[in-house]
PDB file with SEQRES, HELIX, SHEET and CRYST1 records, atoms N, CA, C and O in Angstrom:
SEQRES   1 A   72  MET THR ASN ALA ALA THR LYS LEU GLN LEU ASP MET LEU          
SEQRES   2 A   72  ASP ILE ILE ASN THR LEU PHE ILE GLU THR ASN PRO ILE          
SEQRES   3 A   72  PRO VAL LYS ALA ALA LEU GLU ILE MET GLY LYS ILE ASN          
SEQRES   4 A   72  GLY GLU LEU ARG LEU PRO LEU ILE PRO ILE SER ASP SER          
SEQRES   5 A   72  ASN ARG GLU LEU LEU ILE GLU SER ILE LYS ASN PHE ASN          
SEQRES   6 A   72  GLN TYR MET GLY VAL SER ALA                                  
HELIX    1 AA1 THR A    2  ASP A   11  1                                  10    
HELIX    2 AA2 LEU A   13  THR A   18  1                                   6    
HELIX    3 AA3 ILE A   26  ILE A   34  1                                   9    
HELIX    4 AA4 ASP A   51  MET A   68  1                                  18    
CRYST1    1.000    1.000    1.000  90.00  90.00  90.00 P 1           1          
ATOM      1  N   MET A   1      -6.079  22.564 -13.376  1.00  0.00           N  
ATOM      2  CA  MET A   1      -5.871  21.957 -12.072  1.00  0.00           C  
ATOM      3  C   MET A   1      -6.636  20.641 -11.964  1.00  0.00           C  
ATOM      4  O   MET A   1      -6.109  19.664 -11.432  1.00  0.00           O  
ATOM      5  N   THR A   2      -7.860  20.605 -12.457  1.00  0.00           N  
ATOM      6  CA  THR A   2      -8.660  19.386 -12.381  1.00  0.00           C  
ATOM      7  C   THR A   2      -8.007  18.262 -13.173  1.00  0.00           C  
ATOM      8  O   THR A   2      -7.987  17.118 -12.718  1.00  0.00           O  
ATOM      9  N   ASN A   3      -7.476  18.569 -14.346  1.00  0.00           N  
ATOM     10  CA  ASN A   3      -6.816  17.542 -15.152  1.00  0.00           C  
ATOM     11  C   ASN A   3      -5.596  16.974 -14.445  1.00  0.00           C  
ATOM     12  O   ASN A   3      -5.346  15.771 -14.516  1.00  0.00           O  
ATOM     13  N   ALA A   4      -4.831  17.825 -13.763  1.00  0.00           N  
ATOM     14  CA  ALA A   4      -3.660  17.362 -13.022  1.00  0.00           C  
ATOM     15  C   ALA A   4      -4.083  16.458 -11.866  1.00  0.00           C  
ATOM     16  O   ALA A   4      -3.448  15.436 -11.608  1.00  0.00           O  
ATOM     17  N   ALA A   5      -5.150  16.836 -11.177  1.00  0.00           N  
ATOM     18  CA  ALA A   5      -5.650  16.026 -10.064  1.00  0.00           C  
ATOM     19  C   ALA A   5      -6.178  14.684 -10.564  1.00  0.00           C  
ATOM     20  O   ALA A   5      -5.963  13.651  -9.930  1.00  0.00           O  
ATOM     21  N   THR A   6      -6.864  14.704 -11.691  1.00  0.00           N  
ATOM     22  CA  THR A   6      -7.386  13.467 -12.270  1.00  0.00           C  
ATOM     23  C   THR A   6      -6.246  12.545 -12.678  1.00  0.00           C  
ATOM     24  O   THR A   6      -6.301  11.342 -12.426  1.00  0.00           O  
ATOM     25  N   LYS A   7      -5.218  13.098 -13.306  1.00  0.00           N  
ATOM     26  CA  LYS A   7      -4.061  12.301 -13.709  1.00  0.00           C  
ATOM     27  C   LYS A   7      -3.383  11.692 -12.490  1.00  0.00           C  
ATOM     28  O   LYS A   7      -3.035  10.511 -12.500  1.00  0.00           O  
ATOM     29  N   LEU A   8      -3.192  12.484 -11.445  1.00  0.00           N  
ATOM     30  CA  LEU A   8      -2.566  11.978 -10.227  1.00  0.00           C  
ATOM     31  C   LEU A   8      -3.405  10.860  -9.611  1.00  0.00           C  
ATOM     32  O   LEU A   8      -2.866   9.840  -9.183  1.00  0.00           O  
ATOM     33  N   GLN A   9      -4.717  11.053  -9.568  1.00  0.00           N  
ATOM     34  CA  GLN A   9      -5.621  10.029  -9.034  1.00  0.00           C  
ATOM     35  C   GLN A   9      -5.486   8.727  -9.828  1.00  0.00           C  
ATOM     36  O   GLN A   9      -5.385   7.647  -9.245  1.00  0.00           O  
ATOM     37  N   LEU A  10      -5.485   8.835 -11.143  1.00  0.00           N  
ATOM     38  CA  LEU A  10      -5.364   7.641 -11.986  1.00  0.00           C  
ATOM     39  C   LEU A  10      -3.993   6.983 -11.840  1.00  0.00           C  
ATOM     40  O   LEU A  10      -3.888   5.757 -11.836  1.00  0.00           O  
ATOM     41  N   ASP A  11      -2.943   7.800 -11.719  1.00  0.00           N  
ATOM     42  CA  ASP A  11      -1.593   7.267 -11.542  1.00  0.00           C  
ATOM     43  C   ASP A  11      -1.454   6.519 -10.217  1.00  0.00           C  
ATOM     44  O   ASP A  11      -0.676   5.570 -10.113  1.00  0.00           O  
ATOM     45  N   MET A  12      -2.206   6.946  -9.212  1.00  0.00           N  
ATOM     46  CA  MET A  12      -2.108   6.350  -7.877  1.00  0.00           C  
ATOM     47  C   MET A  12      -3.140   5.250  -7.642  1.00  0.00           C  
ATOM     48  O   MET A  12      -3.184   4.672  -6.556  1.00  0.00           O  
ATOM     49  N   LEU A  13      -3.959   4.957  -8.629  1.00  0.00           N  
ATOM     50  CA  LEU A  13      -5.056   4.008  -8.455  1.00  0.00           C  
ATOM     51  C   LEU A  13      -4.588   2.619  -8.018  1.00  0.00           C  
ATOM     52  O   LEU A  13      -5.258   1.971  -7.215  1.00  0.00           O  
ATOM     53  N   ASP A  14      -3.458   2.160  -8.532  1.00  0.00           N  
ATOM     54  CA  ASP A  14      -2.952   0.836  -8.152  1.00  0.00           C  
ATOM     55  C   ASP A  14      -2.666   0.761  -6.651  1.00  0.00           C  
ATOM     56  O   ASP A  14      -3.118  -0.170  -5.986  1.00  0.00           O  
ATOM     57  N   ILE A  15      -1.926   1.723  -6.114  1.00  0.00           N  
ATOM     58  CA  ILE A  15      -1.593   1.689  -4.684  1.00  0.00           C  
ATOM     59  C   ILE A  15      -2.847   1.902  -3.840  1.00  0.00           C  
ATOM     60  O   ILE A  15      -2.993   1.289  -2.782  1.00  0.00           O  
ATOM     61  N   ILE A  16      -3.744   2.758  -4.295  1.00  0.00           N  
ATOM     62  CA  ILE A  16      -4.991   2.996  -3.556  1.00  0.00           C  
ATOM     63  C   ILE A  16      -5.799   1.706  -3.471  1.00  0.00           C  
ATOM     64  O   ILE A  16      -6.243   1.321  -2.389  1.00  0.00           O  
ATOM     65  N   ASN A  17      -5.990   1.044  -4.597  1.00  0.00           N  
ATOM     66  CA  ASN A  17      -6.762  -0.204  -4.603  1.00  0.00           C  
ATOM     67  C   ASN A  17      -6.086  -1.290  -3.771  1.00  0.00           C  
ATOM     68  O   ASN A  17      -6.759  -2.045  -3.069  1.00  0.00           O  
ATOM     69  N   THR A  18      -4.772  -1.368  -3.845  1.00  0.00           N  
ATOM     70  CA  THR A  18      -4.048  -2.387  -3.091  1.00  0.00           C  
ATOM     71  C   THR A  18      -4.156  -2.145  -1.589  1.00  0.00           C  
ATOM     72  O   THR A  18      -4.208  -3.099  -0.813  1.00  0.00           O  
ATOM     73  N   LEU A  19      -4.189  -0.888  -1.171  1.00  0.00           N  
ATOM     74  CA  LEU A  19      -4.312  -0.584   0.257  1.00  0.00           C  
ATOM     75  C   LEU A  19      -5.684  -0.944   0.815  1.00  0.00           C  
ATOM     76  O   LEU A  19      -5.884  -0.928   2.029  1.00  0.00           O  
ATOM     77  N   PHE A  20      -6.623  -1.266  -0.058  1.00  0.00           N  
ATOM     78  CA  PHE A  20      -7.955  -1.672   0.397  1.00  0.00           C  
ATOM     79  C   PHE A  20      -8.295  -3.089  -0.068  1.00  0.00           C  
ATOM     80  O   PHE A  20      -9.468  -3.446  -0.173  1.00  0.00           O  
ATOM     81  N   ILE A  21      -7.267  -3.895  -0.345  1.00  0.00           N  
ATOM     82  CA  ILE A  21      -7.482  -5.251  -0.847  1.00  0.00           C  
ATOM     83  C   ILE A  21      -8.033  -6.178   0.241  1.00  0.00           C  
ATOM     84  O   ILE A  21      -8.663  -7.190  -0.064  1.00  0.00           O  
ATOM     85  N   GLU A  22      -7.797  -5.836   1.487  1.00  0.00           N  
ATOM     86  CA  GLU A  22      -8.355  -6.561   2.630  1.00  0.00           C  
ATOM     87  C   GLU A  22      -8.977  -5.531   3.558  1.00  0.00           C  
ATOM     88  O   GLU A  22      -8.933  -4.330   3.295  1.00  0.00           O  
ATOM     89  N   THR A  23      -9.555  -6.016   4.642  1.00  0.00           N  
ATOM     90  CA  THR A  23     -10.217  -5.132   5.594  1.00  0.00           C  
ATOM     91  C   THR A  23      -9.247  -4.085   6.124  1.00  0.00           C  
ATOM     92  O   THR A  23      -8.144  -4.408   6.564  1.00  0.00           O  
ATOM     93  N   ASN A  24      -9.672  -2.827   6.075  1.00  0.00           N  
ATOM     94  CA  ASN A  24      -8.892  -1.727   6.613  1.00  0.00           C  
ATOM     95  C   ASN A  24      -8.814  -1.888   8.129  1.00  0.00           C  
ATOM     96  O   ASN A  24      -9.829  -2.229   8.737  1.00  0.00           O  
ATOM     97  N   PRO A  25      -7.691  -1.666   8.763  1.00  0.00           N  
ATOM     98  CA  PRO A  25      -6.419  -1.100   8.321  1.00  0.00           C  
ATOM     99  C   PRO A  25      -5.327  -2.135   8.063  1.00  0.00           C  
ATOM    100  O   PRO A  25      -4.146  -1.785   8.061  1.00  0.00           O  
ATOM    101  N   ILE A  26      -5.690  -3.393   7.847  1.00  0.00           N  
ATOM    102  CA  ILE A  26      -4.679  -4.450   7.706  1.00  0.00           C  
ATOM    103  C   ILE A  26      -3.663  -4.150   6.596  1.00  0.00           C  
ATOM    104  O   ILE A  26      -2.464  -4.222   6.865  1.00  0.00           O  
ATOM    105  N   PRO A  27      -4.074  -3.817   5.361  1.00  0.00           N  
ATOM    106  CA  PRO A  27      -3.078  -3.533   4.320  1.00  0.00           C  
ATOM    107  C   PRO A  27      -2.247  -2.274   4.604  1.00  0.00           C  
ATOM    108  O   PRO A  27      -1.069  -2.216   4.251  1.00  0.00           O  
ATOM    109  N   VAL A  28      -2.849  -1.288   5.230  1.00  0.00           N  
ATOM    110  CA  VAL A  28      -2.110  -0.059   5.555  1.00  0.00           C  
ATOM    111  C   VAL A  28      -1.014  -0.374   6.564  1.00  0.00           C  
ATOM    112  O   VAL A  28       0.124   0.071   6.412  1.00  0.00           O  
ATOM    113  N   LYS A  29      -1.355  -1.137   7.588  1.00  0.00           N  
ATOM    114  CA  LYS A  29      -0.356  -1.516   8.589  1.00  0.00           C  
ATOM    115  C   LYS A  29       0.721  -2.403   7.965  1.00  0.00           C  
ATOM    116  O   LYS A  29       1.900  -2.273   8.296  1.00  0.00           O  
ATOM    117  N   ALA A  30       0.325  -3.296   7.070  1.00  0.00           N  
ATOM    118  CA  ALA A  30       1.303  -4.143   6.382  1.00  0.00           C  
ATOM    119  C   ALA A  30       2.244  -3.290   5.530  1.00  0.00           C  
ATOM    120  O   ALA A  30       3.448  -3.545   5.492  1.00  0.00           O  
ATOM    121  N   ALA A  31       1.706  -2.290   4.855  1.00  0.00           N  
ATOM    122  CA  ALA A  31       2.539  -1.400   4.036  1.00  0.00           C  
ATOM    123  C   ALA A  31       3.540  -0.649   4.908  1.00  0.00           C  
ATOM    124  O   ALA A  31       4.710  -0.521   4.546  1.00  0.00           O  
ATOM    125  N   LEU A  32       3.085  -0.159   6.046  1.00  0.00           N  
ATOM    126  CA  LEU A  32       3.990   0.548   6.956  1.00  0.00           C  
ATOM    127  C   LEU A  32       5.072  -0.384   7.487  1.00  0.00           C  
ATOM    128  O   LEU A  32       6.217   0.031   7.667  1.00  0.00           O  
ATOM    129  N   GLU A  33       4.715  -1.641   7.738  1.00  0.00           N  
ATOM    130  CA  GLU A  33       5.710  -2.624   8.176  1.00  0.00           C  
ATOM    131  C   GLU A  33       6.721  -2.892   7.064  1.00  0.00           C  
ATOM    132  O   GLU A  33       7.925  -2.928   7.318  1.00  0.00           O  
ATOM    133  N   ILE A  34       6.247  -3.077   5.847  1.00  0.00           N  
ATOM    134  CA  ILE A  34       7.125  -3.324   4.702  1.00  0.00           C  
ATOM    135  C   ILE A  34       8.109  -2.172   4.527  1.00  0.00           C  
ATOM    136  O   ILE A  34       9.271  -2.393   4.184  1.00  0.00           O  
ATOM    137  N   MET A  35       7.649  -0.948   4.761  1.00  0.00           N  
ATOM    138  CA  MET A  35       8.503   0.236   4.613  1.00  0.00           C  
ATOM    139  C   MET A  35       9.369   0.489   5.840  1.00  0.00           C  
ATOM    140  O   MET A  35      10.159   1.433   5.858  1.00  0.00           O  
ATOM    141  N   GLY A  36       9.226  -0.362   6.882  1.00  0.00           N  
ATOM    142  CA  GLY A  36      10.058  -0.231   8.075  1.00  0.00           C  
ATOM    143  C   GLY A  36       9.622   0.860   9.032  1.00  0.00           C  
ATOM    144  O   GLY A  36      10.411   1.306   9.865  1.00  0.00           O  
ATOM    145  N   LYS A  37       8.370   1.298   8.924  1.00  0.00           N  
ATOM    146  CA  LYS A  37       7.877   2.393   9.766  1.00  0.00           C  
ATOM    147  C   LYS A  37       7.282   1.903  11.086  1.00  0.00           C  
ATOM    148  O   LYS A  37       7.303   2.630  12.079  1.00  0.00           O  
ATOM    149  N   ILE A  38       6.750   0.669  11.107  1.00  0.00           N  
ATOM    150  CA  ILE A  38       6.189   0.090  12.327  1.00  0.00           C  
ATOM    151  C   ILE A  38       6.651  -1.356  12.427  1.00  0.00           C  
ATOM    152  O   ILE A  38       7.179  -1.916  11.466  1.00  0.00           O  
ATOM    153  N   ASN A  39       6.447  -1.965  13.609  1.00  0.00           N  
ATOM    154  CA  ASN A  39       6.905  -3.343  13.805  1.00  0.00           C  
ATOM    155  C   ASN A  39       5.933  -4.381  13.266  1.00  0.00           C  
ATOM    156  O   ASN A  39       6.312  -5.544  13.133  1.00  0.00           O  
ATOM    157  N   GLY A  40       4.721  -4.020  12.956  1.00  0.00           N  
ATOM    158  CA  GLY A  40       3.774  -4.926  12.327  1.00  0.00           C  
ATOM    159  C   GLY A  40       2.950  -5.784  13.254  1.00  0.00           C  
ATOM    160  O   GLY A  40       2.179  -6.625  12.792  1.00  0.00           O  
ATOM    161  N   GLU A  41       3.094  -5.593  14.563  1.00  0.00           N  
ATOM    162  CA  GLU A  41       2.265  -6.360  15.493  1.00  0.00           C  
ATOM    163  C   GLU A  41       0.816  -5.917  15.377  1.00  0.00           C  
ATOM    164  O   GLU A  41       0.523  -4.724  15.292  1.00  0.00           O  
ATOM    165  N   LEU A  42      -0.083  -6.891  15.374  1.00  0.00           N  
ATOM    166  CA  LEU A  42      -1.512  -6.606  15.303  1.00  0.00           C  
ATOM    167  C   LEU A  42      -2.192  -7.151  16.548  1.00  0.00           C  
ATOM    168  O   LEU A  42      -1.794  -8.180  17.093  1.00  0.00           O  
ATOM    169  N   ARG A  43      -3.223  -6.443  16.987  1.00  0.00           N  
ATOM    170  CA  ARG A  43      -4.046  -6.935  18.090  1.00  0.00           C  
ATOM    171  C   ARG A  43      -5.349  -7.455  17.510  1.00  0.00           C  
ATOM    172  O   ARG A  43      -5.851  -6.945  16.508  1.00  0.00           O  
ATOM    173  N   LEU A  44      -5.886  -8.483  18.158  1.00  0.00           N  
ATOM    174  CA  LEU A  44      -7.181  -9.004  17.730  1.00  0.00           C  
ATOM    175  C   LEU A  44      -8.209  -7.893  17.763  1.00  0.00           C  
ATOM    176  O   LEU A  44      -8.169  -7.059  18.668  1.00  0.00           O  
ATOM    177  N   PRO A  45      -9.108  -7.850  16.834  1.00  0.00           N  
ATOM    178  CA  PRO A  45      -9.483  -8.890  15.884  1.00  0.00           C  
ATOM    179  C   PRO A  45      -8.721  -8.828  14.563  1.00  0.00           C  
ATOM    180  O   PRO A  45      -9.057  -9.563  13.635  1.00  0.00           O  
ATOM    181  N   LEU A  46      -7.704  -7.973  14.450  1.00  0.00           N  
ATOM    182  CA  LEU A  46      -6.943  -7.901  13.201  1.00  0.00           C  
ATOM    183  C   LEU A  46      -6.060  -9.129  13.050  1.00  0.00           C  
ATOM    184  O   LEU A  46      -5.537  -9.659  14.030  1.00  0.00           O  
ATOM    185  N   ILE A  47      -5.904  -9.574  11.811  1.00  0.00           N  
ATOM    186  CA  ILE A  47      -5.026 -10.698  11.491  1.00  0.00           C  
ATOM    187  C   ILE A  47      -4.055 -10.240  10.407  1.00  0.00           C  
ATOM    188  O   ILE A  47      -4.341  -9.279   9.693  1.00  0.00           O  
ATOM    189  N   PRO A  48      -2.911 -10.915  10.272  1.00  0.00           N  
ATOM    190  CA  PRO A  48      -1.946 -10.511   9.241  1.00  0.00           C  
ATOM    191  C   PRO A  48      -2.536 -10.607   7.834  1.00  0.00           C  
ATOM    192  O   PRO A  48      -3.434 -11.406   7.571  1.00  0.00           O  
ATOM    193  N   ILE A  49      -2.015  -9.785   6.956  1.00  0.00           N  
ATOM    194  CA  ILE A  49      -2.421  -9.814   5.554  1.00  0.00           C  
ATOM    195  C   ILE A  49      -2.024 -11.165   4.954  1.00  0.00           C  
ATOM    196  O   ILE A  49      -1.014 -11.747   5.350  1.00  0.00           O  
ATOM    197  N   SER A  50      -2.804 -11.657   4.014  1.00  0.00           N  
ATOM    198  CA  SER A  50      -2.485 -12.948   3.381  1.00  0.00           C  
ATOM    199  C   SER A  50      -1.172 -12.833   2.605  1.00  0.00           C  
ATOM    200  O   SER A  50      -0.792 -11.748   2.164  1.00  0.00           O  
ATOM    201  N   ASP A  51      -0.491 -13.959   2.447  1.00  0.00           N  
ATOM    202  CA  ASP A  51       0.794 -13.963   1.740  1.00  0.00           C  
ATOM    203  C   ASP A  51       0.664 -13.446   0.309  1.00  0.00           C  
ATOM    204  O   ASP A  51       1.504 -12.677  -0.156  1.00  0.00           O  
ATOM    205  N   SER A  52      -0.392 -13.870  -0.386  1.00  0.00           N  
ATOM    206  CA  SER A  52      -0.561 -13.434  -1.778  1.00  0.00           C  
ATOM    207  C   SER A  52      -0.825 -11.932  -1.855  1.00  0.00           C  
ATOM    208  O   SER A  52      -0.306 -11.254  -2.742  1.00  0.00           O  
ATOM    209  N   ASN A  53      -1.625 -11.414  -0.933  1.00  0.00           N  
ATOM    210  CA  ASN A  53      -1.892  -9.972  -0.930  1.00  0.00           C  
ATOM    211  C   ASN A  53      -0.673  -9.184  -0.473  1.00  0.00           C  
ATOM    212  O   ASN A  53      -0.474  -8.048  -0.904  1.00  0.00           O  
ATOM    213  N   ARG A  54       0.149  -9.775   0.398  1.00  0.00           N  
ATOM    214  CA  ARG A  54       1.392  -9.118   0.813  1.00  0.00           C  
ATOM    215  C   ARG A  54       2.312  -8.941  -0.398  1.00  0.00           C  
ATOM    216  O   ARG A  54       2.936  -7.892  -0.561  1.00  0.00           O  
ATOM    217  N   GLU A  55       2.394  -9.972  -1.246  1.00  0.00           N  
ATOM    218  CA  GLU A  55       3.215  -9.874  -2.454  1.00  0.00           C  
ATOM    219  C   GLU A  55       2.685  -8.787  -3.393  1.00  0.00           C  
ATOM    220  O   GLU A  55       3.463  -8.025  -3.966  1.00  0.00           O  
ATOM    221  N   LEU A  56       1.367  -8.721  -3.546  1.00  0.00           N  
ATOM    222  CA  LEU A  56       0.766  -7.652  -4.357  1.00  0.00           C  
ATOM    223  C   LEU A  56       1.097  -6.281  -3.780  1.00  0.00           C  
ATOM    224  O   LEU A  56       1.394  -5.342  -4.518  1.00  0.00           O  
ATOM    225  N   LEU A  57       1.044  -6.175  -2.459  1.00  0.00           N  
ATOM    226  CA  LEU A  57       1.332  -4.908  -1.788  1.00  0.00           C  
ATOM    227  C   LEU A  57       2.790  -4.507  -1.977  1.00  0.00           C  
ATOM    228  O   LEU A  57       3.083  -3.343  -2.247  1.00  0.00           O  
ATOM    229  N   ILE A  58       3.695  -5.454  -1.840  1.00  0.00           N  
ATOM    230  CA  ILE A  58       5.121  -5.170  -2.047  1.00  0.00           C  
ATOM    231  C   ILE A  58       5.359  -4.653  -3.465  1.00  0.00           C  
ATOM    232  O   ILE A  58       6.077  -3.672  -3.660  1.00  0.00           O  
ATOM    233  N   GLU A  59       4.762  -5.304  -4.439  1.00  0.00           N  
ATOM    234  CA  GLU A  59       4.913  -4.881  -5.840  1.00  0.00           C  
ATOM    235  C   GLU A  59       4.306  -3.496  -6.065  1.00  0.00           C  
ATOM    236  O   GLU A  59       4.882  -2.669  -6.772  1.00  0.00           O  
ATOM    237  N   SER A  60       3.158  -3.253  -5.470  1.00  0.00           N  
ATOM    238  CA  SER A  60       2.490  -1.964  -5.622  1.00  0.00           C  
ATOM    239  C   SER A  60       3.309  -0.838  -4.984  1.00  0.00           C  
ATOM    240  O   SER A  60       3.418   0.249  -5.550  1.00  0.00           O  
ATOM    241  N   ILE A  61       3.878  -1.100  -3.817  1.00  0.00           N  
ATOM    242  CA  ILE A  61       4.736  -0.105  -3.147  1.00  0.00           C  
ATOM    243  C   ILE A  61       5.964   0.169  -4.000  1.00  0.00           C  
ATOM    244  O   ILE A  61       6.372   1.320  -4.158  1.00  0.00           O  
ATOM    245  N   LYS A  62       6.554  -0.890  -4.551  1.00  0.00           N  
ATOM    246  CA  LYS A  62       7.728  -0.732  -5.420  1.00  0.00           C  
ATOM    247  C   LYS A  62       7.393   0.145  -6.622  1.00  0.00           C  
ATOM    248  O   LYS A  62       8.147   1.057  -6.960  1.00  0.00           O  
ATOM    249  N   ASN A  63       6.267  -0.131  -7.263  1.00  0.00           N  
ATOM    250  CA  ASN A  63       5.848   0.662  -8.420  1.00  0.00           C  
ATOM    251  C   ASN A  63       5.558   2.108  -8.036  1.00  0.00           C  
ATOM    252  O   ASN A  63       5.921   3.031  -8.766  1.00  0.00           O  
ATOM    253  N   PHE A  64       4.909   2.305  -6.899  1.00  0.00           N  
ATOM    254  CA  PHE A  64       4.595   3.658  -6.448  1.00  0.00           C  
ATOM    255  C   PHE A  64       5.874   4.435  -6.137  1.00  0.00           C  
ATOM    256  O   PHE A  64       6.001   5.601  -6.509  1.00  0.00           O  
ATOM    257  N   ASN A  65       6.819   3.790  -5.455  1.00  0.00           N  
ATOM    258  CA  ASN A  65       8.090   4.455  -5.153  1.00  0.00           C  
ATOM    259  C   ASN A  65       8.826   4.830  -6.431  1.00  0.00           C  
ATOM    260  O   ASN A  65       9.421   5.904  -6.521  1.00  0.00           O  
ATOM    261  N   GLN A  66       8.782   3.946  -7.413  1.00  0.00           N  
ATOM    262  CA  GLN A  66       9.418   4.237  -8.700  1.00  0.00           C  
ATOM    263  C   GLN A  66       8.739   5.435  -9.365  1.00  0.00           C  
ATOM    264  O   GLN A  66       9.412   6.322  -9.890  1.00  0.00           O  
ATOM    265  N   TYR A  67       7.419   5.457  -9.342  1.00  0.00           N  
ATOM    266  CA  TYR A  67       6.654   6.572  -9.916  1.00  0.00           C  
ATOM    267  C   TYR A  67       7.007   7.891  -9.227  1.00  0.00           C  
ATOM    268  O   TYR A  67       7.140   8.927  -9.878  1.00  0.00           O  
ATOM    269  N   MET A  68       7.157   7.836  -7.898  1.00  0.00           N  
ATOM    270  CA  MET A  68       7.446   9.046  -7.123  1.00  0.00           C  
ATOM    271  C   MET A  68       8.932   9.403  -7.130  1.00  0.00           C  
ATOM    272  O   MET A  68       9.312  10.472  -6.651  1.00  0.00           O  
ATOM    273  N   GLY A  69       9.771   8.523  -7.667  1.00  0.00           N  
ATOM    274  CA  GLY A  69      11.203   8.786  -7.696  1.00  0.00           C  
ATOM    275  C   GLY A  69      11.878   8.546  -6.365  1.00  0.00           C  
ATOM    276  O   GLY A  69      12.895   9.166  -6.054  1.00  0.00           O  
ATOM    277  N   VAL A  70      11.308   7.637  -5.573  1.00  0.00           N  
ATOM    278  CA  VAL A  70      11.851   7.313  -4.254  1.00  0.00           C  
ATOM    279  C   VAL A  70      12.628   6.017  -4.367  1.00  0.00           C  
ATOM    280  O   VAL A  70      12.125   5.031  -4.905  1.00  0.00           O  
ATOM    281  N   SER A  71      13.863   6.014  -3.856  1.00  0.00           N  
ATOM    282  CA  SER A  71      14.617   4.759  -3.842  1.00  0.00           C  
ATOM    283  C   SER A  71      14.348   4.053  -2.526  1.00  0.00           C  
ATOM    284  O   SER A  71      14.445   4.651  -1.455  1.00  0.00           O  
ATOM    285  N   ALA A  72      14.009   2.775  -2.618  1.00  0.00           N  
ATOM    286  CA  ALA A  72      13.661   2.018  -1.410  1.00  0.00           C  
ATOM    287  C   ALA A  72      14.798   1.144  -0.966  1.00  0.00           C  
ATOM    288  O   ALA A  72      14.680   0.438   0.035  1.00  0.00           O  
TER     289      ALA A  72                                                      
END                                                                             
């Protein structure tokens, strides 16, 4: 069981790290917006995720969905 959990943790490391690339919860909210789950409006003091980090997040979500067998 521990080996399976370790493998899953390592497999998910990219999406985990990307979700914390900026101050929480900005990347999480951006990910939910990208997936169409929320409208993406932020209230101060939160600001939108940077364009470069948004691209990283989109790629990470795409890779994670592919790993999980989810079609986006």
